[in-house]
C-alpha positions in Angstrom: 69.9 93.3 175.5 71.9 96.4 175.0 75.5 96.2 173.5 77.0 97.1 176.8 75.4 94.2 178.0 77.0 92.3 175.1 80.7 93.1 175.9 79.7 92.6 179.5 78.7 89.1 179.4 81.4 88.6 176.5 84.3 89.6 179.2 83.0 87.7 181.9 82.2 83.7 179.6 86.1 84.8 178.3 87.2 85.1 182.5 85.0 81.6 183.2 86.7 80.1 180.0 90.1 81.5 181.5 89.7 79.8 184.9 88.5 76.6 183.8 91.6 76.0 181.9 93.9 77.3 184.9 91.8 74.6 186.6 92.4 71.9 184.4 96.4 72.9 184.3 96.4 72.4 188.4 94.3 69.3 187.6 96.9 67.7 185.4 99.9 69.1 187.5 98.4 67.3 190.7 97.6 70.9 192.4 94.1 69.8 192.7 92.9 66.8 193.5 89.4 65.0 193.0 87.1 65.6 191.5 87.2 68.4 188.6 84.2 68.5 186.7 84.9 71.6 184.3 82.2 73.6 182.1 84.4 74.6 178.7 82.0 74.8 176.1 79.5 75.8 177.9 80.1 79.3 179.2 77.0 80.6 177.7 74.3 78.3 179.5 75.2 79.9 182.7 75.5 83.1 181.7 72.1 83.5 180.1 70.3 81.5 183.2 72.6 84.2 184.9 71.5 86.8 182.9 68.5 86.8 184.4 69.0 86.1 188.0 69.9 88.8 190.5 73.0 88.3 192.1 72.9 89.1 196.2 69.0 88.6 195.6 68.5 84.9 194.4 69.1 82.0 195.6 70.6 80.2 193.3 71.5 76.3 193.0 72.8 73.8 190.8 74.6 70.3 189.8 78.3 69.7 190.0 79.4 71.6 187.2 79.6 74.6 189.4 82.6 76.9 189.8 81.7 79.3 186.6 78.3 79.7 189.2 79.4 80.6 191.7 81.2 83.1 190.1 78.9 84.8 188.1 76.7 84.7 191.5 79.8 86.8 192.7 82.6 84.9 194.8 86.1 85.3 194.4 87.4 84.2 191.7 90.8 83.3 194.3 88.3 82.0 196.6 87.2 79.6 194.2 90.2 78.3 193.4 91.1 77.9 196.7 88.7 75.4 197.4 90.0 73.9 195.1 93.0 73.3 196.4 91.5 72.3 199.6 92.7 75.5 201.1 91.1 77.0 204.3 90.5 80.0 202.1 87.8 78.5 199.8 84.5 79.8 199.5 83.5 76.8 201.6 87.2 76.3 203.9 88.0 73.6 201.7 85.9 70.8 202.5 83.0 71.4 199.7 86.3 70.9 196.3 85.3 71.0 193.0 81.5 69.7 193.0 80.2 71.4 196.2 81.1 74.9 196.3 78.8 76.4 198.7 79.2 81.1 199.2 75.5 81.4 201.4 76.7 85.6 201.3 76.1 85.0 197.8 73.4 83.3 197.6 74.7 80.4 195.6 73.7 77.4 197.7 76.2 75.5 196.1 76.0 72.2 193.5 75.2 68.8 194.0 76.4 65.8 192.9 73.6 64.0 192.3 72.0 64.1 189.0 68.1 65.4 189.8 69.6 66.3 193.4 69.5 70.2 193.3 65.8 69.7 192.9 64.3 68.8 196.0 67.2 71.3 198.0 65.7 74.0 195.6 61.9 72.8 196.9 63.1 73.1 200.2 64.7 76.2 199.7 62.2 77.7 198.8 60.2 77.2 200.9 62.5 77.8 204.0 62.4 81.5 202.6 
């Protein structure tokens, strides 16, 4: 990996950590309802895997800790945050919440709350395309 790519990925991981910290702050202030599954300390996992993906070309599906994956796929962080707030301007029109962010335009097929749940969905998506 080139030094410029390493710096870019580090900047993205810091952005992702700050995003999750803002989510947590809003959650403890009761501005975000429902469940909130955060990703602190795991930013490198998402970024490492997603560096192998081609945003806008590859389809991505994940588990319920999906905020960072959506952003890494190209979803606007403001839209992801709006989703957590349950706003119509959110990635899933405020209906998905923390565990079910979805952005088909970015080929982010969502996060799913069931352990192991993404695998049959990923197989179905792969077969459909």
